[in-house]
C-alpha positions as CSV (number, residue, x, y, z in Angstrom):
1,X,-1.1,32.5,26.1
2,X,-2.0,30.5,29.2
3,X,-0.6,27.3,27.7
4,X,2.9,28.8,27.1
5,X,5.6,27.4,29.4
6,X,9.4,27.3,29.4
7,X,11.7,24.3,29.8
8,X,15.4,25.1,29.5
9,X,15.9,27.4,26.6
10,X,12.7,26.3,24.9
11,X,9.2,27.9,24.9
12,X,6.4,25.3,24.7
13,X,3.6,27.0,22.9
14,X,0.9,24.4,22.2
15,X,0.4,20.7,22.7
16,X,0.1,18.9,19.4
17,X,0.0,15.3,20.6
18,X,0.0,13.0,23.5
19,X,0.5,9.3,24.2
20,X,1.9,6.6,26.4
21,X,5.3,8.2,27.2
22,X,4.3,11.8,27.4
23,X,3.1,14.9,25.5
24,X,4.4,16.5,22.3
25,X,4.5,20.3,22.1
26,X,5.3,22.7,19.4
27,X,8.2,24.8,20.8
28,X,10.6,27.5,19.8
29,X,14.1,28.2,20.8
30,X,15.9,31.5,21.5
31,X,16.3,32.1,17.8
32,X,12.6,31.6,17.1
33,X,13.1,28.2,15.3
34,X,10.3,25.8,15.7
35,X,10.8,22.3,17.1
36,X,8.8,19.3,18.3
37,X,9.4,19.0,22.1
38,X,8.5,15.6,23.6
39,X,7.9,15.9,27.4
40,X,8.3,12.6,29.2
41,X,5.5,11.5,31.5
42,X,6.1,12.7,35.0
43,X,6.4,9.2,36.6
44,X,9.0,8.3,34.0
45,X,10.9,11.6,34.5
46,X,10.9,10.9,38.3
47,X,12.6,7.6,37.8
48,X,16.4,8.3,38.3
49,X,17.3,5.1,36.4
50,X,15.3,6.2,33.3
51,X,16.8,9.7,33.4
52,X,20.3,8.3,33.8
53,X,19.8,5.9,30.8
54,X,18.5,8.8,28.6
55,X,21.6,10.8,29.5
56,X,23.9,7.8,28.9
57,X,22.3,7.1,25.5
58,X,22.1,10.8,24.5
59,X,25.0,10.6,22.1
60,X,23.6,7.6,20.3
61,X,20.1,9.0,20.0
62,X,21.4,12.4,18.8
63,X,23.9,10.8,16.4
64,X,21.3,9.4,14.0
65,X,21.3,11.5,10.8
66,X,19.1,10.2,8.0
67,X,16.6,12.0,5.8
68,X,14.0,9.3,6.7
69,X,14.3,9.7,10.4
70,X,13.0,12.6,12.5
71,X,16.3,13.8,14.0
72,X,16.7,14.4,17.7
73,X,18.6,17.6,18.4
74,X,18.7,18.1,22.2
75,X,17.9,16.4,25.5
76,X,16.7,18.7,28.2
77,X,16.8,17.6,31.9
78,X,15.5,20.3,34.2
79,X,14.3,19.6,37.7
80,X,11.7,16.9,37.4
81,X,11.2,17.4,33.7
82,X,12.8,15.5,30.8
83,X,12.3,16.7,27.2
84,X,13.5,15.5,23.8
85,X,13.8,18.1,21.1
86,X,13.1,16.9,17.6
87,X,12.5,18.1,14.1
88,X,9.0,19.5,13.7
89,X,7.4,17.6,10.8
90,X,4.1,19.2,10.0
91,X,2.8,17.0,7.2
92,X,0.8,14.8,9.5
93,X,1.3,11.1,10.1
94,X,0.9,8.1,7.8
95,X,-2.1,7.1,10.0
96,X,-3.7,10.4,9.1
97,X,-3.0,9.8,5.4
98,X,-4.6,6.4,5.7
99,X,-7.7,7.9,7.4
100,X,-8.2,9.9,4.2
101,X,-7.3,7.4,1.5
102,X,-7.7,4.0,3.3
103,X,-5.4,2.3,0.8
104,X,-2.4,3.4,-1.4
105,X,-1.3,2.4,-4.8
106,X,1.3,-0.4,-4.9
107,X,3.9,1.9,-6.4
108,X,3.4,4.4,-3.5
109,X,3.5,1.6,-1.0
110,X,6.8,0.3,-2.3
111,X,8.3,3.8,-2.5
112,X,7.2,4.8,1.0
113,X,8.3,1.3,2.3
114,X,11.8,1.8,0.7
115,X,12.3,5.1,2.5
116,X,11.0,3.8,5.8
117,X,13.3,0.7,5.5
118,X,16.2,3.1,4.7
119,X,15.4,5.0,8.0
120,X,15.3,1.7,9.9
121,X,18.7,0.8,8.4
122,X,20.2,4.0,9.9
123,X,18.7,3.3,13.3
124,X,19.9,-0.3,13.3
125,X,23.4,0.7,12.3
126,X,23.4,3.0,15.3
127,X,22.3,0.0,17.5
128,X,18.8,1.3,18.0
129,X,15.7,-1.0,17.7
130,X,12.6,1.1,17.2
131,X,10.2,-1.5,18.7
132,X,7.0,0.3,17.6
133,X,6.9,0.8,13.9
134,X,3.4,1.6,12.8
135,X,1.7,4.4,10.7
136,X,1.3,6.6,13.8
137,X,5.1,6.7,14.1
138,X,5.8,7.6,10.5
139,X,5.5,11.4,9.9
140,X,5.2,12.8,6.4
141,X,7.1,15.7,5.0
142,X,5.9,17.3,1.7
143,X,8.6,18.7,-0.5
144,X,7.0,20.2,-3.7
145,X,5.1,17.2,-5.0
146,X,7.2,14.7,-3.1
147,X,6.0,12.9,0.0
148,X,8.9,11.8,2.3
149,X,8.2,9.5,5.3
150,X,10.3,10.1,8.4
151,X,10.4,7.7,11.4
152,X,9.7,9.2,14.8
153,X,9.7,8.1,18.4
154,X,12.8,5.9,18.0
155,X,15.0,5.3,21.0
156,X,12.3,6.0,23.6
157,X,10.9,2.5,24.0
158,X,14.4,0.9,23.8
159,X,15.8,3.3,26.3
160,X,12.9,2.6,28.7
161,X,13.5,-1.1,28.2
162,X,17.1,-1.4,29.4
163,X,18.7,-1.8,32.7
164,X,17.9,-4.2,35.6
165,X,14.3,-3.1,36.1
166,X,13.4,-3.1,32.4
167,X,10.7,-5.8,32.7
168,X,9.0,-4.0,35.6
169,X,9.1,-0.7,33.7
170,X,7.7,-1.8,30.3
171,X,6.6,-5.4,30.2
172,X,5.8,-5.8,26.5
173,X,6.3,-2.6,24.5
174,X,4.5,-2.1,21.2
175,X,1.2,-2.2,19.5
176,X,-0.2,-5.8,19.3
177,X,-1.3,-5.4,15.6
178,X,2.4,-4.9,14.7
179,X,4.3,-7.0,17.3
180,X,6.6,-9.7,16.0
181,X,5.8,-13.3,17.2
182,X,9.1,-13.7,19.1
183,X,8.3,-10.7,21.3
184,X,5.0,-12.3,22.4
185,X,7.2,-15.3,23.4
186,X,9.4,-13.2,25.7
187,X,12.4,-12.8,23.4
188,X,14.3,-9.5,23.3
189,X,13.5,-7.2,20.3
190,X,16.0,-7.2,17.4
191,X,16.2,-5.5,14.0
192,X,14.2,-8.4,12.6
193,X,11.4,-7.5,15.0
194,X,11.2,-4.0,13.4
195,X,11.2,-5.7,9.9
196,X,8.2,-7.7,10.9
197,X,6.4,-4.6,12.0
198,X,7.3,-3.0,8.7
199,X,5.7,-5.9,6.9
200,X,2.5,-5.4,8.8
201,X,2.6,-1.7,7.9
202,X,3.1,-2.4,4.2
203,X,0.2,-4.9,4.3
204,X,-2.0,-2.2,5.9
205,X,-1.0,0.4,3.4
206,X,-1.8,-1.9,0.5
207,X,-5.2,-3.2,1.6
208,X,-6.4,-0.9,4.3
209,X,-6.2,-3.3,7.3
210,X,-3.7,-5.2,9.3
211,X,-3.8,-9.0,8.7
212,X,-4.6,-10.2,12.3
213,X,-7.8,-9.2,14.2
214,X,-9.2,-10.3,17.5
215,X,-11.3,-9.0,20.4
216,X,-8.3,-8.6,22.7
217,X,-4.6,-8.0,22.5
218,X,-3.5,-11.4,23.7
219,X,-5.6,-13.1,21.0
220,X,-3.9,-10.9,18.4
221,X,-0.4,-11.9,19.7
222,X,-1.5,-15.6,19.4
223,X,-2.4,-15.0,15.8
224,X,1.0,-13.5,15.1
225,X,2.6,-16.6,16.5
226,X,0.3,-19.2,14.9
227,X,-1.3,-17.9,11.7
228,X,0.0,-17.0,8.3
229,X,-1.6,-13.8,6.9
230,X,-4.1,-14.1,4.1
231,X,-3.1,-12.6,0.7
232,X,-5.6,-10.2,-0.7
233,X,-6.5,-11.2,-4.3
234,X,-5.4,-8.0,-5.9
235,X,-2.1,-7.5,-4.2
236,X,0.7,-7.5,-6.8
237,X,2.9,-10.6,-6.8
238,X,6.2,-8.8,-6.4
239,X,5.0,-6.7,-3.5
240,X,3.4,-9.7,-1.8
241,X,6.6,-11.7,-2.0
242,X,8.4,-8.9,0.0
243,X,5.7,-8.6,2.5
244,X,5.5,-12.4,3.0
245,X,9.2,-12.5,3.6
246,X,9.0,-9.8,6.3
247,X,6.1,-11.6,8.0
248,X,8.0,-14.9,8.5
249,X,7.4,-16.3,12.0
250,X,11.1,-17.0,12.6
251,X,13.3,-13.9,12.7
252,X,16.1,-15.9,11.0
253,X,13.9,-16.4,7.9
254,X,13.2,-12.7,7.4
255,X,15.4,-10.5,5.2
256,X,18.9,-10.0,6.7
257,X,18.7,-6.3,7.0
258,X,16.5,-3.2,6.6
259,X,19.0,-2.1,3.9
260,X,18.2,-5.2,1.9
261,X,14.5,-4.5,2.2
262,X,15.0,-0.9,1.1
263,X,16.9,-2.1,-2.0
264,X,14.1,-4.6,-2.9
265,X,11.3,-2.2,-2.5
266,X,13.1,0.6,-4.3
267,X,13.9,-1.6,-7.2
268,X,10.3,-2.7,-7.8
269,X,8.6,0.7,-7.8
270,X,8.9,1.1,-11.6
271,X,7.3,-2.3,-12.3
272,X,4.4,-1.4,-10.0
273,X,3.7,1.9,-11.8
274,X,0.1,2.3,-13.0
275,X,-1.3,-0.6,-10.9
276,X,-4.4,0.8,-9.2
277,X,-4.9,0.6,-5.4
278,X,-6.3,-2.7,-4.1
279,X,-9.8,-2.9,-2.7
280,X,-10.1,-2.3,1.0
281,X,-9.6,-5.7,2.7
282,X,-12.6,-6.9,4.6
283,X,-11.4,-8.3,7.9
284,X,-13.2,-11.1,9.7
285,X,-14.2,-8.8,12.6
286,X,-14.8,-5.7,10.5
287,X,-12.2,-3.8,12.5
288,X,-9.8,-1.5,10.7
289,X,-6.9,-2.0,13.2
290,X,-6.0,-2.8,16.7
291,X,-4.7,0.1,18.8
292,X,-4.5,-1.7,22.2
293,X,-1.2,-1.8,24.1
294,X,0.1,-4.1,26.7
295,X,1.5,-2.1,29.7
296,X,2.4,0.8,27.5
297,X,-0.5,2.3,25.5
298,X,-0.5,3.6,22.0
299,X,2.4,5.9,21.2
300,X,1.5,9.5,20.4
301,X,0.4,10.7,17.1
302,X,1.3,14.3,16.4
303,X,-1.7,16.1,14.9
304,X,-0.6,19.2,13.0
305,X,-3.2,21.1,10.9
306,X,-2.7,20.7,7.2
307,X,-4.9,20.7,4.2
308,X,-5.9,17.4,2.8
309,X,-3.5,16.5,0.0
310,X,-4.5,14.5,-3.0
311,X,-2.2,11.7,-4.2
312,X,-3.4,12.1,-7.8
313,X,-0.4,13.2,-9.9
314,X,1.9,12.7,-7.0
315,X,5.3,11.3,-8.0
316,X,7.1,9.1,-5.5
317,X,10.4,10.6,-4.4
318,X,13.5,9.1,-6.0
319,X,14.9,6.3,-3.9
320,X,18.4,6.3,-2.7
321,X,19.6,3.0,-1.4
322,X,21.3,2.8,2.0
323,X,23.8,0.6,0.3
324,X,24.6,3.2,-2.4
325,X,26.6,3.5,-4.5
326,X,25.4,0.4,-6.3
327,X,24.4,0.1,-10.0
328,X,21.3,-2.0,-10.0
329,X,20.6,-1.6,-13.7
330,X,17.5,-3.6,-14.5
331,X,17.8,-5.8,-11.5
332,X,14.8,-6.1,-9.2
333,X,15.7,-8.4,-6.4
334,X,12.9,-10.5,-5.0
335,X,13.4,-11.7,-1.4
336,X,12.6,-14.9,0.4
337,X,9.2,-16.3,-0.4
338,X,8.9,-18.2,2.8
339,X,5.7,-16.3,3.8
340,X,3.8,-18.1,1.0
341,X,4.4,-21.6,2.2
342,X,0.6,-22.3,2.2
343,X,0.3,-21.0,-1.3
344,X,3.2,-23.2,-2.5
345,X,1.8,-26.2,-0.7
346,X,-1.6,-25.7,-2.4
347,X,0.1,-25.4,-5.8
348,X,2.0,-28.7,-5.3
349,X,-1.1,-30.5,-4.1
350,X,-3.0,-29.1,-7.1
351,X,-0.3,-30.3,-9.5
352,X,-0.2,-33.8,-8.0
353,X,-4.0,-34.0,-8.1
354,X,-4.2,-33.0,-11.8
355,X,-1.5,-35.5,-12.6
356,X,-3.3,-38.4,-10.8
357,X,-6.6,-37.5,-12.4
358,X,-5.0,-37.3,-15.9
359,X,-3.3,-40.6,-15.2
360,X,-6.6,-42.4,-14.5
361,X,-8.2,-40.9,-17.6
362,X,-5.4,-42.0,-19.9
363,X,-4.3,-45.2,-18.4
364,X,-2.4,-47.4,-20.8
365,X,-1.6,-44.6,-23.2
366,X,1.3,-42.8,-21.4
367,X,2.9,-42.7,-18.0
368,X,4.0,-39.1,-18.5
369,X,1.6,-36.3,-17.5
370,X,2.9,-32.8,-18.2
371,X,1.4,-30.2,-15.9
372,X,1.9,-26.5,-16.6
373,X,1.8,-24.2,-13.6
374,X,1.0,-20.6,-14.3
375,X,0.8,-17.5,-12.2
376,X,-2.7,-16.1,-11.3
377,X,-1.3,-12.7,-12.2
378,X,0.0,-11.4,-15.5
379,X,2.4,-9.1,-13.6
380,X,4.9,-11.9,-12.7
381,X,6.4,-14.3,-15.1
382,X,8.2,-16.4,-12.6
383,X,5.7,-19.2,-12.1
384,X,4.5,-19.1,-15.7
385,X,8.0,-19.6,-17.2
386,X,8.5,-23.1,-16.0
387,X,6.7,-26.4,-16.7
388,X,7.1,-29.4,-14.4
389,X,6.3,-32.9,-15.5
390,X,5.5,-35.5,-12.8
391,X,6.3,-39.0,-13.8
392,X,6.7,-41.8,-11.3
393,X,7.2,-39.4,-8.4
394,X,8.9,-36.6,-10.4
395,X,11.6,-38.7,-12.1
396,X,11.3,-36.6,-15.3
397,X,11.6,-32.9,-15.4
398,X,10.6,-30.7,-18.3
399,X,12.2,-27.3,-18.4
400,X,10.4,-24.3,-19.8
401,X,11.6,-22.1,-22.6
402,X,15.1,-20.8,-21.9
403,X,15.8,-23.4,-19.2
404,X,19.1,-25.3,-19.3
405,X,20.8,-28.2,-17.5
406,X,23.7,-27.0,-15.4
407,X,25.2,-30.4,-14.4
408,X,25.7,-32.3,-11.2
409,X,28.1,-31.8,-8.4
410,X,28.1,-35.5,-7.5
411,X,25.9,-38.6,-7.8
412,X,22.8,-38.7,-5.6
413,X,19.9,-36.6,-4.4
414,X,19.9,-32.8,-4.6
415,X,23.1,-32.9,-6.6
416,X,22.0,-31.6,-10.0
417,X,20.9,-28.1,-11.0
418,X,19.0,-26.5,-13.9
419,X,17.7,-23.1,-14.7
420,X,14.0,-22.6,-15.0
421,X,14.1,-19.6,-17.4
422,X,16.4,-17.7,-19.7
423,X,17.3,-14.9,-17.2
424,X,18.9,-17.4,-14.7
425,X,22.5,-18.3,-15.3
426,X,24.0,-21.8,-14.6
427,X,26.8,-20.4,-12.3
428,X,24.1,-18.9,-10.1
429,X,22.0,-22.1,-10.3
430,X,25.0,-24.2,-9.2
431,X,25.7,-21.7,-6.3
432,X,22.1,-22.1,-5.2
433,X,22.4,-25.9,-5.4
434,X,25.5,-25.9,-3.3
435,X,24.0,-23.6,-0.8
436,X,20.9,-25.8,-0.5
437,X,23.0,-28.9,-0.1
438,X,25.1,-27.2,2.6
439,X,22.1,-25.8,4.5
440,X,21.4,-29.0,6.4
441,X,17.8,-28.7,5.4
442,X,17.8,-30.6,2.1
443,X,14.4,-32.1,1.6
444,X,12.7,-29.3,3.6
445,X,11.3,-25.9,2.8
446,X,14.1,-23.5,3.5
447,X,15.8,-20.3,2.3
448,X,19.4,-20.0,1.2
449,X,21.8,-17.2,0.3
450,X,23.7,-17.7,-3.0
451,X,26.3,-15.6,-4.8
452,X,25.7,-14.5,-8.4
453,X,29.0,-14.1,-10.3
454,X,27.1,-12.1,-13.0
455,X,25.7,-9.5,-10.5
456,X,28.5,-9.9,-8.0
457,X,26.1,-9.9,-5.1
458,X,24.3,-12.4,-2.9
459,X,20.6,-13.1,-3.4
460,X,18.1,-14.9,-1.1
461,X,16.3,-17.8,-2.7
462,X,13.3,-19.7,-1.3
463,X,13.4,-23.5,-2.0
464,X,10.6,-26.0,-1.7
465,X,11.4,-29.3,0.0
466,X,10.2,-32.0,-2.5
467,X,12.3,-33.1,-5.5
468,X,12.6,-31.5,-7.9
469,X,13.3,-28.7,-5.5
470,X,12.2,-25.4,-7.0
471,X,14.1,-22.3,-5.7
472,X,12.8,-18.8,-6.6
473,X,14.0,-15.3,-5.7
474,X,16.8,-13.0,-6.8
475,X,15.8,-11.1,-9.9
476,X,13.0,-13.4,-10.9
477,X,15.5,-16.3,-10.9
478,X,14.2,-19.9,-11.0
479,X,16.5,-22.8,-10.1
480,X,15.6,-26.5,-10.1
481,X,17.6,-28.9,-7.9
482,X,17.1,-32.6,-8.5
483,X,18.6,-36.1,-8.3
484,X,21.4,-37.1,-10.6
485,X,19.2,-40.1,-11.6
486,X,16.3,-37.9,-12.8
487,X,15.7,-37.3,-16.5
488,X,15.6,-33.7,-17.8
489,X,13.8,-32.8,-21.0
490,X,14.2,-29.3,-22.5
491,X,11.8,-27.6,-24.8
């Protein structure tokens, strides 16, 4: 065939993809085994500094072994050519799957997300930040009726963006629709930057579109920095909480690690089973996604011929936590809910408004107005399990069924704790109270990490700023923190 060429010991038989950094070929080695061979763009291969960095980082790049990562097997430098030899994954990309289905069922989103996060955990452990997580860079491998996602193109952008001339070589690497806010502000990429991109990816898998749209890449970056994503009406609460945590503007407020995200997503798959896919989210501009790049264009998508596969009857692959062995039992950890600040603020305003209106209507009869807050979805019991009574600026607190008073650490504000439901223990509530008091952010919306003696692990809790402070997270835990002068009534 006229297209056949040799590089090192590999025969490049046909080009199966191309993109910003080069071309991807299907290749065979001397034994006839098939590989994906990524040939770097000629101007990159001609740069001695880039070639030297690839050689220097070869051991790191080749040392990543994880079932959810497309493994790199060899680095070929021959004359003016640089090639990276990888597993050939012929199930197509996640982008190609979305082109057929547009949206995926929440259970499938959580399962795929858990596996992708597990792959990211392996990369981050090796010191590699991917920098361009998106559906094009997630390949799919079909094993029987199982669909296994595998991250590809890792290490390339980060290798190009090292050394004294990094800024001149790459400027801002990534796809604007998935770029974390801090990268648009000139900060160096971190593992938390990858987690932000994962949040965008999960959002897109759930509702068929990325959350931020604009007519040019810079406007998209500005939205990442300034705007909170809208929540589609039919996105399940538990999945939204995880996505909202990943999409926090501050890297410090996102989950601590990809392994934590993998655990959270893996644990929620069973509770999402049977929930149908959401409606395709109609974006303001009508665009499905942004594919523009700044300085480096869109990374390649490998197009391998395959028959369209139906997801009906497909069973998500069993999830193995990167933190295994851990016996999670019935636990389903819910992460930081910082991404729903606007929703929480609206809820508080609504509660205050109802209380004031009721107060005017029943003046002279009672100063106590009990307001019940309930979830808009029957899938999550967290917000419906607690009742809050507002009396004289929240001086009286009514606990819902199963709630209990856990005592005060000392007189004063933010010193007392109570549980908001029957599944939250007092020792954990007290740990949350102590962590909140020690955070230096008492009186403000913040997230804290607290240790559960019962589960023997740390959980992230999101806490509202106004007394009584309401902290939610963990395994549907609810903790109230209030002043020692407040009155608590249990039902």
